[in-house]
All heavy atoms as an XYZ file, in Angstrom:
922
protein
N       6.590     -6.884     13.817
C       7.350     -8.066     14.164
C       8.703     -7.621     14.714
O       9.343     -6.738     14.173
C       7.538     -8.925     12.912
C       8.556    -10.004     13.144
S       8.357    -11.541     12.251
C       6.642    -11.827     12.237
N       9.136     -8.294     15.788
C      10.434     -7.993     16.396
C      11.365     -9.192     16.218
O      11.048    -10.299     16.628
C      10.253     -7.629     17.863
C       9.607     -6.244     17.996
C       9.062     -5.982     19.368
N       8.139     -6.993     19.864
C       6.851     -7.086     19.538
N       6.320     -6.249     18.712
N       6.087     -8.016     20.050
N      12.507     -8.898     15.581
C      13.488     -9.929     15.262
C      14.699     -9.747     16.167
O      15.273     -8.662     16.225
C      13.922     -9.813     13.786
C      12.708     -9.949     12.867
C      14.980    -10.861     13.458
C      12.989     -9.587     11.428
N      15.095    -10.802     16.861
C      16.249    -10.775     17.761
C      17.422    -11.495     17.106
O      17.290    -12.640     16.663
C      15.887    -11.461     19.071
S      17.259    -11.583     20.228
N      18.566    -10.791     17.060
C      19.779    -11.362     16.475
C      20.907    -11.251     17.503
O      21.182    -10.150     17.990
C      20.169    -10.608     15.185
C      19.021    -10.691     14.176
C      21.465    -11.167     14.600
C      19.155     -9.739     13.013
N      21.546    -12.364     17.880
C      22.692    -12.281     18.788
C      23.846    -11.584     18.063
O      24.145    -11.917     16.911
C      23.016    -13.737     19.103
C      22.433    -14.518     17.980
C      21.281    -13.731     17.449
N      24.466    -10.608     18.728
C      25.520     -9.826     18.074
C      26.751     -9.662     18.957
O      26.688     -9.806     20.176
C      25.001     -8.433     17.664
O      24.446     -7.768     18.792
C      23.939     -8.534     16.584
N      27.865     -9.318     18.287
C      29.134     -9.099     18.977
C      29.237     -7.703     19.586
O      29.980     -7.501     20.538
C      30.295     -9.299     17.992
C      30.444    -10.719     17.524
C      31.614    -10.901     16.574
O      32.448     -9.980     16.428
O      31.705    -11.984     15.980
N      28.544     -6.743     18.984
C      28.664     -5.341     19.404
C      27.289     -4.676     19.499
O      26.278     -5.278     19.147
C      29.514     -4.541     18.387
O      28.834     -4.559     17.127
C      30.909     -5.132     18.245
N      27.305     -3.420     19.920
C      26.092     -2.605     20.016
C      25.997     -1.636     18.834
O      25.584     -0.506     18.994
C      26.116     -1.782     21.301
C      26.016     -2.547     22.572
C      25.996     -1.565     23.729
C      25.754     -2.242     25.039
N      25.592     -1.277     26.139
N      26.348     -2.088     17.649
C      26.419     -1.196     16.490
C      25.150     -1.166     15.654
O      25.187     -0.868     14.457
C      27.605     -1.589     15.605
C      28.935     -1.381     16.300
O      29.052     -0.440     17.105
O      29.862     -2.170     16.038
N      24.020     -1.486     16.245
C      22.745     -1.404     15.534
C      22.717     -2.276     14.294
O      23.087     -3.443     14.330
N      22.297     -1.691     13.163
C      22.190     -2.447     11.920
C      23.545     -2.905     11.393
O      23.631     -3.839     10.603
C      21.475     -1.611     10.857
C      19.996     -1.326     11.135
C      19.440     -0.360     10.094
C      19.172     -2.601     11.178
N      24.622     -2.264     11.856
C      25.976     -2.635     11.414
C      26.623     -3.682     12.322
O      27.724     -4.148     12.049
C      26.864     -1.395     11.366
C      26.438     -0.399     10.315
C      27.342      0.808     10.319
C      26.878      1.818      9.286
N      27.708      3.013      9.277
N      25.950     -4.067     13.396
C      26.507     -5.046     14.334
C      26.726     -6.377     13.633
O      25.899     -6.823     12.834
C      25.577     -5.223     15.531
N      27.842     -7.013     13.959
C      28.170     -8.314     13.378
C      27.454     -9.422     14.160
O      27.453     -9.426     15.389
C      29.680     -8.547     13.412
C      30.098     -9.798     12.696
C      31.596     -9.944     12.638
C      31.944    -11.262     11.944
N      33.361    -11.544     12.018
N      26.868    -10.355     13.425
C      26.167    -11.476     14.053
C      27.143    -12.333     14.838
O      28.288    -12.521     14.440
C      25.464    -12.309     12.989
N      26.673    -12.878     15.972
C      27.471    -13.730     16.839
C      27.049    -15.179     16.620
O      25.878    -15.459     16.365
C      27.251    -13.308     18.294
C      28.188    -13.962     19.273
C      29.488    -13.492     19.428
C      27.779    -15.043     20.043
C      30.360    -14.086     20.328
C      28.638    -15.635     20.945
C      29.924    -15.156     21.087
O      30.787    -15.748     21.980
N      27.970    -16.113     16.741
C      27.724    -17.518     16.431
C      26.728    -18.254     17.303
O      26.037    -19.140     16.829
N      26.637    -17.920     18.569
C      25.761    -18.659     19.484
C      24.716    -17.728     20.078
O      25.023    -16.608     20.482
C      26.572    -19.293     20.623
C      27.528    -20.331     20.154
N      27.159    -21.634     19.963
C      28.833    -20.260     19.808
C      28.202    -22.320     19.528
N      29.228    -21.505     19.431
N      23.497    -18.197     20.179
C      22.406    -17.392     20.720
C      22.610    -17.081     22.199
O      22.679    -15.935     22.608
C      21.074    -18.113     20.485
C      19.868    -17.402     21.029
C      19.660    -16.059     20.773
C      18.929    -18.089     21.779
C      18.535    -15.406     21.257
C      17.801    -17.454     22.267
C      17.610    -16.117     22.011
N      22.743    -18.104     23.022
C      22.778    -17.920     24.472
C      23.992    -17.205     25.012
O      23.918    -16.538     26.035
N      25.141    -17.306     24.343
C      26.366    -16.705     24.876
C      26.785    -15.425     24.142
O      27.887    -14.932     24.341
C      27.510    -17.723     24.841
O      27.731    -18.167     23.515
N      25.917    -14.885     23.326
C      26.228    -13.637     22.616
C      26.401    -12.495     23.609
O      25.675    -12.418     24.599
C      25.102    -13.298     21.643
N      27.342    -11.594     23.362
C      27.504    -10.444     24.257
C      26.269     -9.533     24.276
O      25.935     -8.955     25.293
C      28.707     -9.702     23.678
C      29.449    -10.720     22.877
C      28.399    -11.659     22.347
N      25.580     -9.446     23.121
C      24.417     -8.558     23.008
C      23.337     -9.219     22.170
O      23.600    -10.128     21.394
C      24.817     -7.231     22.333
C      25.967     -6.547     22.997
C      27.244     -6.677     22.484
C      25.782     -5.801     24.144
C      28.328     -6.066     23.103
C      26.859     -5.194     24.778
C      28.127     -5.325     24.250
N      22.118     -8.715     22.320
C      21.004     -9.081     21.458
C      20.539     -7.806     20.784
O      20.193     -6.835     21.458
C      19.850     -9.699     22.254
C      20.228    -10.961     22.961
C      20.219    -11.021     24.343
C      20.589    -12.098     22.255
C      20.568    -12.187     25.008
C      20.940    -13.267     22.919
C      20.926    -13.305     24.291
N      20.549     -7.802     19.464
C      20.042     -6.660     18.719
C      18.631     -7.019     18.274
O      18.416     -8.060     17.642
C      20.938     -6.342     17.510
O      22.255     -6.029     17.998
C      20.397     -5.163     16.724
N      17.675     -6.182     18.637
C      16.267     -6.429     18.324
C      15.809     -5.381     17.321
O      15.903     -4.183     17.580
C      15.396     -6.387     19.595
C      13.936     -6.637     19.240
C      15.895     -7.416     20.619
N      15.322     -5.856     16.183
C      14.857     -4.964     15.122
C      13.345     -5.081     14.997
O      12.813     -6.182     14.855
C      15.519     -5.326     13.794
C      15.075     -4.456     12.650
C      15.523     -3.145     12.541
C      14.193     -4.935     11.689
C      15.112     -2.339     11.490
C      13.783     -4.130     10.639
C      14.243     -2.835     10.551
O      13.840     -2.029      9.518
N      12.644     -3.955     15.076
C      11.194     -3.905     14.933
C      10.882     -3.580     13.473
O      11.163     -2.463     13.013
C      10.611     -2.844     15.860
C       9.100     -2.850     15.891
O       8.477     -2.962     14.812
O       8.532     -2.717     16.989
N      10.332     -4.533     12.736
C      10.087     -4.342     11.308
C       8.978     -3.331     11.037
O       8.955     -2.728      9.966
C       9.725     -5.673     10.610
O       8.532     -6.198     11.185
C      10.858     -6.680     10.728
N       8.063     -3.145     11.974
C       6.977     -2.182     11.785
C       7.449     -0.748     12.010
O       7.149      0.148     11.224
C       5.813     -2.488     12.735
C       5.192     -3.848     12.465
O       5.172     -4.270     11.287
O       4.743     -4.491     13.427
N       8.200     -0.539     13.076
C       8.666      0.803     13.432
C      10.019      1.145     12.818
O      10.455      2.286     12.913
C       8.763      0.926     14.949
C       7.438      0.777     15.659
C       7.626      0.860     17.162
C       6.314      0.664     17.881
N       6.491      0.681     19.346
N      10.698      0.141     12.257
C      12.051      0.321     11.695
C      13.016      0.846     12.760
O      13.854      1.691     12.511
C      12.039      1.256     10.477
C      11.060      0.881      9.402
C      11.423     -0.424      8.742
C      10.471     -0.704      7.575
N      10.184     -2.081      7.360
N      12.878      0.302     13.981
C      13.711      0.720     15.118
C      14.600     -0.422     15.577
O      14.231     -1.593     15.485
C      12.839      1.164     16.301
C      12.059      2.417     16.044
C      11.154      2.791     17.207
O      10.990      1.991     18.160
O      10.590      3.880     17.156
N      15.779     -0.054     16.106
C      16.745     -1.016     16.613
C      16.967     -0.761     18.094
O      17.110      0.380     18.524
C      18.096     -0.885     15.867
C      19.127     -1.837     16.445
C      17.916     -1.125     14.387
N      16.991     -1.840     18.859
C      17.278     -1.769     20.298
C      18.342     -2.820     20.588
O      18.305     -3.914     20.025
C      16.006     -2.074     21.088
C      16.197     -2.150     22.577
C      14.889     -2.492     23.277
C      15.090     -2.592     24.770
N      13.848     -2.909     25.465
N      19.283     -2.494     21.467
C      20.318     -3.466     21.850
C      20.175     -3.777     23.330
O      20.021     -2.876     24.152
C      21.724     -2.916     21.557
O      21.808     -2.577     20.175
C      22.784     -3.954     21.874
N      20.243     -5.064     23.658
C      20.124     -5.532     25.037
C      21.420     -6.243     25.409
O      21.885     -7.115     24.664
C      18.928     -6.502     25.183
C      18.840     -7.050     26.600
C      17.624     -5.835     24.757
N      22.032     -5.869     26.533
C      23.224     -6.567     27.034
C      22.822     -7.956     27.504
O      21.814     -8.113     28.195
C      23.838     -5.826     28.224
C      24.516     -4.529     27.828
O      24.453     -4.146     26.647
O      25.114     -3.901     28.711
N      23.612     -8.962     27.151
C      23.348    -10.318     27.623
C      24.080    -10.519     28.952
O      25.255    -10.867     28.975
C      23.797    -11.365     26.607
C      23.452    -12.772     27.039
O      22.828    -12.979     28.077
N      23.858    -13.742     26.248
N      23.379    -10.320     30.026
C      23.975    -10.463     31.357
C      24.202    -11.918     31.730
O      24.823    -12.212     32.746
C      23.081     -9.795     32.420
O      21.766    -10.372     32.339
C      22.986     -8.291     32.184
N      23.730    -12.850     30.885
C      23.891    -14.283     31.129
C      24.820    -14.913     30.091
O      24.771    -16.101     29.829
C      22.510    -14.964     31.106
C      22.550    -16.426     31.501
O      22.133    -17.279     30.733
N      23.027    -16.720     32.684
N      25.706    -14.098     29.491
C      26.581    -14.580     28.415
C      27.546    -15.664     28.890
O      27.916    -16.547     28.123
C      27.362    -13.419     27.804
N      27.958    -15.618     30.148
C      28.901    -16.600     30.685
C      28.136    -17.558     31.596
O      27.709    -17.192     32.682
C      30.019    -15.898     31.453
C      30.721    -14.877     30.612
N      31.572    -15.207     29.585
C      30.675    -13.533     30.629
C      32.012    -14.126     29.015
N      31.488    -13.081     29.625
N      27.967    -18.777     31.110
C      27.181    -19.777     31.841
C      27.705    -21.166     31.499
O      28.446    -21.343     30.540
C      25.704    -19.658     31.452
C      25.493    -19.797     29.974
N      25.482    -18.716     29.128
C      25.338    -20.889     29.185
C      25.324    -19.129     27.884
N      25.234    -20.441     27.895
N      27.279    -22.131     32.281
C      27.645    -23.519     31.992
C      26.891    -23.987     30.756
O      25.776    -23.526     30.484
C      27.269    -24.419     33.172
O      27.958    -24.016     34.320
N      27.490    -24.919     30.007
C      26.861    -25.438     28.799
C      25.456    -25.956     29.111
O      25.253    -26.695     30.071
C      27.713    -26.558     28.192
C      27.128    -27.115     26.934
N      27.056    -26.391     25.771
C      26.555    -28.302     26.685
C      26.477    -27.125     24.844
N      26.166    -28.292     25.373
N      24.500    -25.536     28.303
C      23.118    -25.981     28.475
C      22.356    -25.240     29.555
O      21.209    -25.561     29.824
N      22.974    -24.254     30.172
C      22.333    -23.553     31.283
C      21.977    -22.098     30.945
O      21.716    -21.303     31.821
C      23.251    -23.577     32.513
C      23.563    -24.983     33.003
S      22.093    -25.946     33.437
C      21.542    -25.061     34.861
N      21.964    -21.751     29.678
C      21.679    -20.364     29.329
C      20.171    -20.106     29.346
O      19.364    -21.003     29.159
C      22.256    -20.014     27.966
S      21.604    -20.961     26.586
N      19.825    -18.850     29.581
C      18.430    -18.417     29.617
C      18.297    -17.080     28.896
O      17.950    -16.075     29.514
C      17.945    -18.302     31.064
C      18.025    -19.589     31.809
N      17.130    -20.610     31.623
C      18.927    -20.042     32.703
C      17.466    -21.628     32.394
N      18.560    -21.316     33.054
N      18.564    -17.054     27.593
C      18.549    -15.785     26.875
C      17.191    -15.094     26.861
O      17.129    -13.863     26.896
C      19.003    -16.146     25.467
C      18.827    -17.607     25.352
C      18.943    -18.167     26.731
N      16.105    -15.827     26.831
C      14.787    -15.196     26.823
C      14.566    -14.436     28.123
O      14.015    -13.338     28.128
C      13.672    -16.240     26.587
C      13.821    -16.872     25.211
C      12.296    -15.617     26.736
C      13.776    -15.893     24.044
N      15.040    -14.984     29.233
C      14.933    -14.286     30.514
C      15.723    -12.988     30.524
O      15.316    -12.003     31.121
N      16.865    -12.969     29.834
C      17.703    -11.775     29.752
C      16.982    -10.678     28.980
O      17.095     -9.494     29.304
C      19.056    -12.104     29.075
C      19.839    -10.843     28.773
C      19.872    -13.039     29.946
N      16.228    -11.068     27.970
C      15.523    -10.075     27.162
C      14.416     -9.384     27.955
O      13.996     -8.286     27.608
C      14.962    -10.724     25.896
C      16.034    -11.121     24.881
C      15.467    -12.092     23.862
C      16.611     -9.895     24.204
N      13.968    -10.019     29.040
C      13.004     -9.407     29.943
C      11.756     -8.911     29.250
O      11.066     -9.665     28.592
N      11.489     -7.627     29.385
C      10.275     -7.027     28.837
C      10.345     -6.835     27.326
O       9.359     -6.447     26.713
C      10.011     -5.689     29.520
N      11.498     -7.103     26.728
C      11.634     -6.954     25.278
C      10.954     -8.132     24.607
O      11.475     -9.239     24.585
C      13.122     -6.890     24.866
O      13.759     -5.840     25.583
C      13.259     -6.664     23.372
N       9.795     -7.897     24.078
C       9.032     -8.944     23.418
C       9.615     -9.193     22.027
O       9.915     -8.255     21.297
C       7.574     -8.501     23.297
O       6.829     -9.459     22.609
N       9.794    -10.463     21.674
C      10.322    -10.809     20.353
C       9.430    -11.863     19.704
O       8.726    -12.605     20.385
C      11.786    -11.304     20.409
C      11.907    -12.564     21.265
C      12.711    -10.205     20.897
C      13.260    -13.242     21.192
N       9.481    -11.904     18.382
C       8.686    -12.863     17.620
C       9.555    -13.905     16.926
O       9.111    -15.010     16.652
C       7.870    -12.123     16.550
C       6.973    -11.069     17.159
O       6.052    -11.442     17.899
O       7.205     -9.875     16.900
N      10.806    -13.523     16.623
C      11.707    -14.354     15.837
C      13.119    -14.204     16.377
O      13.514    -13.106     16.789
C      11.680    -13.912     14.349
C      12.756    -14.592     13.539
C      10.320    -14.161     13.735
N      13.881    -15.292     16.353
C      15.322    -15.255     16.634
C      16.028    -15.726     15.374
O      15.632    -16.730     14.783
C      15.704    -16.176     17.817
C      17.222    -16.302     17.939
C      15.105    -15.665     19.110
N      17.042    -14.982     14.956
C      17.842    -15.386     13.807
C      19.279    -15.506     14.282
O      19.862    -14.544     14.780
C      17.751    -14.374     12.644
C      18.572    -14.868     11.456
C      16.309    -14.148     12.224
N      19.838    -16.724     14.174
C      21.206    -16.961     14.606
C      21.834    -18.034     13.725
O      21.150    -18.652     12.918
C      21.255    -17.361     16.077
S      20.384    -18.869     16.450
N      23.127    -18.234     13.890
C      23.815    -19.201     13.038
C      23.414    -20.638     13.334
O      23.524    -21.501     12.480
C      25.320    -19.001     13.137
C      25.733    -17.684     12.528
C      27.217    -17.421     12.656
O      27.961    -18.210     13.238
N      27.660    -16.308     12.131
N      22.957    -20.898     14.520
C      22.512    -22.231     14.890
C      22.163    -22.288     16.364
O      22.576    -21.434     17.132
N      21.384    -23.292     16.730
C      21.049    -23.499     18.146
C      20.624    -24.942     18.346
O      20.251    -25.624     17.394
C      19.971    -22.527     18.621
C      18.604    -22.756     18.068
S      17.325    -21.688     18.790
C      17.894    -20.084     18.383
N      20.701    -25.365     19.586
C      20.360    -26.731     19.928
C      18.868    -26.975     20.020
O      18.062    -26.044     20.059
N      18.517    -28.245     20.082
C      17.125    -28.661     20.118
C      16.367    -28.075     21.312
O      15.233    -27.627     21.172
C      17.047    -30.196     20.133
C      15.633    -30.726     20.103
S      15.551    -32.533     20.034
C      16.320    -33.000     21.567
N      16.988    -28.088     22.502
C      16.298    -27.553     23.691
C      15.965    -26.075     23.532
O      14.893    -25.626     23.910
C      17.155    -27.754     24.942
C      16.911    -29.091     25.599
C      17.600    -29.241     26.941
N      17.264    -28.179     27.861
C      18.101    -27.652     28.752
N      19.332    -28.083     28.845
N      17.719    -26.709     29.563
N      16.905    -25.319     22.956
C      16.673    -23.891     22.744
C      15.520    -23.679     21.761
O      14.651    -22.830     21.986
C      17.935    -23.217     22.244
N      15.502    -24.469     20.698
C      14.416    -24.379     19.718
C      13.084    -24.697     20.386
O      12.090    -23.981     20.201
C      14.663    -25.321     18.516
C      13.452    -25.351     17.590
C      15.907    -24.901     17.752
N      13.052    -25.763     21.192
C      11.823    -26.143     21.884
C      11.333    -25.031     22.801
O      10.145    -24.701     22.810
C      12.042    -27.416     22.701
C      12.150    -28.662     21.870
C      12.526    -29.885     22.702
O      13.265    -29.801     23.672
N      12.028    -31.042     22.281
N      12.238    -24.438     23.575
C      11.853    -23.368     24.501
C      11.324    -22.155     23.751
O      10.333    -21.554     24.160
C      13.031    -22.977     25.390
C      13.335    -23.999     26.456
C      14.470    -23.535     27.338
C      14.761    -24.557     28.409
N      15.781    -24.087     29.348
N      11.978    -21.799     22.665
C      11.494    -20.670     21.861
C      10.119    -20.976     21.293
O       9.199    -20.153     21.378
C      12.477    -20.346     20.739
C      13.787    -19.708     21.156
C      14.720    -19.589     19.956
C      13.568    -18.334     21.788
N       9.961    -22.160     20.704
C       8.679    -22.533     20.106
C       7.558    -22.560     21.132
O       6.425    -22.161     20.826
C       8.781    -23.880     19.395
C       9.627    -23.852     18.132
O       9.969    -24.899     17.587
N       9.993    -22.673     17.631
N       7.857    -22.992     22.359
C       6.857    -22.994     23.425
C       6.391    -21.579     23.758
O       5.272    -21.379     24.219
C       7.410    -23.668     24.686
C       7.533    -25.166     24.551
C       8.326    -25.803     25.682
O       8.732    -25.106     26.630
O       8.564    -27.039     25.608
N       7.257    -20.593     23.511
C       6.928    -19.181     23.749
C       6.417    -18.520     22.460
O       6.355    -17.295     22.369
C       8.152    -18.443     24.280
N       6.051    -19.337     21.464
C       5.563    -18.854     20.170
C       6.575    -17.986     19.436
O       6.216    -17.004     18.774
C       4.230    -18.112     20.329
C       3.122    -19.032     20.775
O       2.997    -20.137     20.267
N       2.338    -18.590     21.744
N       7.840    -18.341     19.558
C       8.925    -17.647     18.878
C       9.563    -18.633     17.901
O       9.916    -19.741     18.289
C       9.987    -17.148     19.882
C       9.350    -16.167     20.873
C      11.170    -16.520     19.152
C      10.249    -15.837     22.057
N       9.684    -18.218     16.653
C      10.327    -19.068     15.645
C      11.809    -18.731     15.584
O      12.221    -17.625     15.891
C       9.699    -18.847     14.276
C       8.312    -19.426     14.168
C       7.832    -19.377     12.735
C       6.491    -20.088     12.628
N       6.116    -20.288     11.224
N      12.600    -19.708     15.157
C      14.040    -19.522     14.999
C      14.412    -19.764     13.540
O      13.858    -20.656     12.890
C      14.802    -20.494     15.896
N      15.345    -18.947     13.052
C      15.832    -19.088     11.685
C      17.347    -19.086     11.693
O      17.972    -18.454     12.540
C      15.317    -17.950     10.795
C      13.840    -18.038     10.528
C      12.932    -17.498     11.420
C      13.362    -18.682      9.399
C      11.568    -17.586     11.190
C      12.003    -18.775      9.162
C      11.098    -18.222     10.055
N      17.936    -19.774     10.716
C      19.387    -19.850     10.580
C      19.890    -18.599      9.870
O      19.417    -18.254      8.790
C      19.770    -21.106      9.793
C      21.216    -21.492      9.968
C      21.522    -22.882      9.400
N      20.558    -23.939      9.692
C      20.480    -24.609     10.848
N      21.288    -24.311     11.844
N      19.594    -25.577     11.007
N      20.848    -17.920     10.512
C      21.398    -16.671      9.969
C      22.193    -16.919      8.715
O      22.890    -17.924      8.596
C      22.277    -15.977     11.008
N      22.077    -15.997      7.820
C      22.867    -16.002      6.599
C      23.204    -14.543      6.344
O      22.365    -13.778      5.904
C      22.045    -16.586      5.451
O      22.757    -16.480      4.250
N      24.405    -14.152      6.709
C      24.801    -12.758      6.558
C      25.752    -12.366      7.659
O      25.806    -13.005      8.709
N      26.479    -11.331      7.426
C      27.478    -10.859      8.380
C      26.908     -9.908      9.422
O      27.265     -9.959     10.576
C      28.605    -10.152      7.621
C      29.478    -11.082      6.823
C      30.412    -11.869      7.705
O      30.969    -11.305      8.658
O      30.586    -13.066      7.445
N      26.039     -9.009      8.977
C      25.552     -7.949      9.868
C      24.050     -8.072     10.089
O      23.350     -8.787      9.352
C      25.835     -6.552      9.274
O      25.068     -6.401      8.078
C      27.315     -6.354      8.991
N      23.568     -7.332     11.064
C      22.135     -7.296     11.334
C      21.391     -6.850     10.078
O      20.378     -7.439      9.693
C      21.831     -6.361     12.528
C      20.337     -6.103     12.656
C      22.394     -6.956     13.814
N      21.897     -5.839      9.406
C      21.267     -5.339      8.184
C      21.161     -6.432      7.122
O      20.103     -6.609      6.503
C      22.059     -4.146      7.640
O      21.478     -3.670      6.460
N      22.240     -7.190      6.901
C      22.231     -8.292      5.925
C      21.155     -9.318      6.287
O      20.403     -9.779      5.430
C      23.571     -9.037      5.906
C      24.739     -8.206      5.429
O      24.526     -7.215      4.713
O      25.885     -8.573      5.791
N      21.115     -9.667      7.552
C      20.184    -10.699      8.028
C      18.743    -10.231      7.887
O      17.873    -10.990      7.441
C      20.520    -11.103      9.474
C      21.869    -11.836      9.484
C      19.418    -11.953     10.083
C      22.468    -12.023     10.856
N      18.463     -8.979      8.233
C      17.108     -8.446      8.124
C      16.642     -8.493      6.662
O      15.513     -8.895      6.367
C      17.038     -6.994      8.665
C      17.337     -6.956     10.161
C      15.684     -6.362      8.349
C      16.414     -7.746     11.034
N      17.510     -8.079      5.745
C      17.154     -8.100      4.320
C      16.805     -9.517      3.874
O      15.829     -9.736      3.159
C      18.298     -7.552      3.474
C      18.455     -6.051      3.574
C      19.669     -5.583      2.796
C      19.928     -4.108      3.080
N      21.200     -3.661      2.495
N      17.597    -10.492      4.286
C      17.348    -11.876      3.892
C      16.093    -12.429      4.562
O      15.344    -13.185      3.949
C      18.567    -12.748      4.192
C      19.710    -12.432      3.247
C      20.900    -13.305      3.480
C      21.999    -12.909      2.493
N      23.120    -13.811      2.543
N      15.846    -12.036      5.807
C      14.628    -12.483      6.486
C      13.398    -11.931      5.762
O      12.453    -12.667      5.476
C      14.625    -12.044      7.956
C      13.346    -12.437      8.640
C      13.160    -13.733      9.112
C      12.295    -11.537      8.764
C      11.961    -14.113      9.695
C      11.096    -11.908      9.346
C      10.936    -13.195      9.815
O       9.749    -13.575     10.379
N      13.422    -10.646      5.458
C      12.273    -10.015      4.803
C      12.041    -10.577      3.395
O      10.924    -10.541      2.895
C      12.450     -8.505      4.777
C      12.300     -7.900      6.173
C      12.516     -6.404      6.249
O      13.218     -5.838      5.374
O      11.981     -5.789      7.193
N      13.083    -11.103      2.763
C      12.955    -11.712      1.436
C      12.642    -13.211      1.525
O      12.639    -13.910      0.508
C      14.246    -11.498      0.639
N      12.379    -13.711      2.737
C      12.075    -15.132      2.973
C      13.192    -16.051      2.487
O      12.934    -17.133      1.948
C      10.746    -15.528      2.320
C       9.570    -14.855      2.960
O       9.470    -14.783      4.181
N       8.690    -14.322      2.137
N      14.436    -15.639      2.702
C      15.584    -16.423      2.241
C      16.266    -17.221      3.353
O      17.296    -17.845      3.110
C      16.619    -15.490      1.588
C      16.123    -14.831      0.327
C      17.115    -13.862     -0.276
O      18.235    -13.691      0.273
O      16.777    -13.246     -1.304
N      15.721    -17.209      4.564
C      16.355    -17.914      5.678
C      15.619    -19.208      6.003
O      14.393    -19.264      5.974
C      16.403    -17.013      6.920
C      17.157    -15.703      6.766
C      17.116    -14.926      8.074
C      18.593    -15.942      6.335
N      16.384    -20.230      6.343
C      15.832    -21.527      6.713
C      15.380    -21.502      8.177
O      16.106    -21.034      9.054
C      16.923    -22.593      6.543
C      16.548    -23.952      7.065
C      17.733    -24.919      7.093
O      18.903    -24.471      7.045
O      17.484    -26.116      7.195
N      14.188    -22.024      8.419
C      13.713    -22.118      9.799
C      14.481    -23.223     10.513
O      14.734    -24.287      9.943
C      12.222    -22.407      9.852
C      11.689    -22.433     11.269
C      10.183    -22.537     11.365
O       9.496    -22.521     10.328
O       9.687    -22.645     12.507
N      14.858    -22.968     11.760
C      15.495    -23.991     12.595
C      14.378    -24.719     13.330
O      13.557    -24.096     14.010
C      16.484    -23.382     13.602
C      17.567    -22.576     12.881
C      17.126    -24.491     14.449
C      18.478    -21.793     13.824
N      14.355    -26.021     13.188
C      13.343    -26.854     13.839
C      14.036    -27.847     14.764
O      15.270    -27.959     14.764
C      12.530    -27.630     12.780
O      13.416    -28.537     12.115
C      11.867    -26.694     11.786
N      13.262    -28.588     15.503
C      13.810    -29.635     16.365
C      14.574    -30.649     15.510
O      15.613    -31.157     15.909
C      12.676    -30.311     17.171
C      13.169    -31.545     17.897
C      12.066    -29.323     18.152
N      14.091    -30.898     14.302
C      14.702    -31.899     13.428
C      16.052    -31.444     12.850
O      16.923    -32.265     12.610
C      13.760    -32.258     12.270
C      12.532    -33.031     12.686
C      11.459    -32.149     13.350
O      11.388    -30.957     13.124
N      10.642    -32.772     14.190
N      16.243    -30.143     12.619
C      17.503    -29.704     12.015
C      18.352    -28.845     12.958
O      19.275    -28.170     12.519
C      17.253    -28.972     10.687
C      16.591    -27.622     10.855
O      16.323    -27.162     11.954
N      16.300    -26.964      9.735
N      18.049    -28.903     14.256
C      18.822    -28.151     15.248
C      20.215    -28.756     15.405
O      20.456    -29.909     15.040
C      18.091    -28.181     16.597
N      21.113    -27.955     15.966
C      22.473    -28.416     16.203
C      22.482    -29.524     17.263
O      21.737    -29.461     18.239
C      23.355    -27.273     16.702
S      23.557    -25.961     15.495
N      23.336    -30.504     17.063
C      23.495    -31.581     18.037
C      24.734    -31.347     18.875
O      24.759    -31.585     20.060
C      23.535    -32.957     17.331
C      22.204    -33.194     16.638
C      23.842    -34.056     18.317
C      22.179    -34.420     15.751
N      25.792    -30.853     18.278
C      27.035    -30.559     18.961
C      27.544    -29.204     18.510
O      27.104    -28.674     17.500
C      28.110    -31.619     18.619
C      27.757    -33.011     19.037
C      27.767    -33.203     20.539
O      28.521    -32.545     21.252
N      26.926    -34.074     21.042
N      28.487    -28.636     19.263
C      29.128    -27.398     18.816
C      29.837    -27.669     17.503
O      30.212    -28.796     17.196
C      30.133    -26.896     19.855
C      29.466    -26.329     21.060
N      28.884    -25.087     21.062
C      29.266    -26.836     22.300
C      28.365    -24.845     22.250
N      28.585    -25.898     23.023
N      30.009    -26.647     16.714
C      30.676    -26.806     15.438
C      29.721    -27.029     14.275
O      30.151    -27.226     13.152
N      28.419    -26.990     14.526
C      27.466    -27.205     13.433
C      27.241    -25.931     12.628
O      26.582    -25.955     11.618
C      26.133    -27.733     13.966
S      25.163    -26.511     14.854
N      27.785    -24.819     13.101
C      27.619    -23.559     12.381
C      28.888    -22.746     12.460
O      29.807    -23.056     13.125
C      26.444    -22.759     12.912
C      26.443    -22.590     14.393
N      25.953    -23.552     15.230
C      26.899    -21.610     15.199
C      26.085    -23.139     16.486
N      26.651    -21.975     16.484
């Protein structure tokens, strides 16, 4: 399983989680099977509201899950259409988040509990 976490830096497991999925400077992808970390630059970090395409930025990097502090309904719908689940981040670093994900301690983000406006996380 490959877990994508929006991050502020390229510090691997020590990278600090970023508040928004689409505008994060980087995406840190953790492969739970191989125990490997990959960082992808978000070349679409600066965009108009509602116009982000983070999945396109990830390109050939296949992911199964996104863990972030929150995201809007459209983002959740697009991820779900690509068979990708979203979970609400709880933790400061990629390492913290991975531990909580593996312990089933994170809430899934659904269309019903997605962010409606900025400031929900």
